[in-house]
N, C-alpha and C positions, 0 to 999 in steps of 0.2 A: 349279593350275599357275601359278607366279609369272610375272609379266610381264617379258620380257627387256629391254624398254626401261627399266623402272624399275631393274632390276639394273644395267644398263649405265650409267645416269645416276649411281647410287650409287657405282659403281666409279670413274667419272670425277671425282666430287666428292672421294672419298677420296684419289685420286691428286693432285688439285689441292691439297688440304690438306697432304699429305706434301711436295710440292714447296715449298710456302710455308714449312714448318717447316725444311726443309733448304736454303733459299735460299743461305745463306752458304757452306755446304760445297760446294754445286754451283758457285757462283761461284769459290771458291778452286781447286777441281779444274780447272775450265775455264781459269783463268788459268795454272795450272801446266803444263797440256798445251800451251798456246800458247808458254810460255817454253821448254819442252823442244824444241818444233819449231824455235824460233829458234836454240837452242844446237846442235842437230843440223845445221841448215843452215849455221851458222858453221863447224862442223868440216868438213863436206863442201866448203864453199867454200875452206877452207884447203888441202884436199887436191886441189883442182882442177888445180893446176899443178905439184905436187911431192909427194914422199914425205916424210912427217914422223914423228917419234917422238911418243909421248904428251907428254913435257915440251915439245917444240916446238909441238905442237897447243895445249897449255895457254897457252903464251906468245902464240901467234898469235890465240887467241880470247879471252883474258882470263878463261878459266874455271879453276877449281881443278883440279889434276892428278888428284885422285881422281875427280872428276866426269867428266873427259875419259876416264879409264880405263874407267868404267862405260859410257859411250856407245860407246867404241871396241869394247869386248867385245860389246855388243849389235849394233852395226853389222857387226862381223865375223861374228857368228853367223848373220846373215841375208844375208851375201854382199854387203853394200853397200860394205864396204871390205875390202881384202885385205892380208894380212901380207906384208911384203917382207923384204929382208935385214936382218940386225942391224947397228946402228950403235952400237958399244960395248956397253953393257948392254941397250939397247933395240931393239926391232924398229921398222922403218919401216913406215908404212901408206900405202896408196894407194886411190883410188876403185876400186870394183868395178863390175860391171854393175848397173844399177837393176833391182829386181824386176819381173817381167813384169806389165804392166797399170798400172804406176805412172807417171803422166805427169811426167817430169822433163825438164829441159833435156837436149838430146842430148849424150851423152858418147861420146868415142872410147874404144874398148877399149884398156886399158893392158896387156893380156896379150901 
């Protein structure tokens, strides 16, 4: 019967080697996640006091319109922002209720 301690140590060593070989990919992924969080925060902060369209959000945040559109679609899907009335060809968006259990700054309901 193999010794579990030896197997566990071998597994830990293999994982350590894998992490070392993938160090650059892990760092790049971590950096991108941090950047995405900053970008989402900028979008939410822009919507804190007003309803904006995707092009207006892009101008307010300095992000490309296509990137803002992806974030808006995702935030809308999860109820973090809500679609409002149309302004010309574009819908206006506003903050929704933060998801349950997510510690965010207190927001008043805009419903």
